[in-house]
N, C-alpha and C positions, 0 to 999 in steps of 0.2 A: 891779312897782315898779322904780324906777330903781336902778341899781347903787350910787349914792352914798348911798342910805339904809342899806345894809349891815344889813339885818334879820337878827337873830340868832335863827334858828329853834330853837336849843337852849333859849331862854328863853320860847318860846311856850307858852301854856296853852290848854286847851279853853275854848270860849265858854261861860261860866256861864249865859248867858241862852238858850241854844239849846233847852233843854227847854220853855221857855215858848211857843215858836213851832212846836209840832208841828202837822202837818196843813196846812190851807190858810191859816193865819194870816199876816198881813202886818204888818210893823213900819212905822209912820208916825211921823215926828218932827214934833211941833207946834211952832210958833214960841212963844217964851216968853209973849208977851202972850195968845195963844190958850190955852195950857196953864194959865195962871193962873186961868182961868174955871172949870175943871173940878176936881172933887175926886178923881176916880178914872177908870180906863179904862172902867168900867161906865157912868159918866155920859156919857162921850164916845160910846160905842156906842149908848146909849139915844137921845141927840139925833140921831145920824146915822141910826138906824133910823126915827125919826119923820120926818125930812126925806125919806128914801127912800120911805116910805109915801105921802108927798104927791105924788110924781111920777105923771104919767099912766101908765096900764098899759103903753102902747107904749114908753115912755121908760125904764122901770125898768132899771137896770143889772144885768148878770148878776153872780152871785157867782163869785169865783175868778179 
């Protein structure tokens, strides 16, 4: 960070969301118009898994 931000580390707190991302999880931020279509993270994952399963076997992306 730049010096002019003068971040006060004495006021810093632990990331309250860190426990949600244990292991190989990745955080992805959806644009508001895309996020409005989904009711939950599970519905996003379900759709993405169905799209991935439609890929040809040689093109399937690796996890991780």
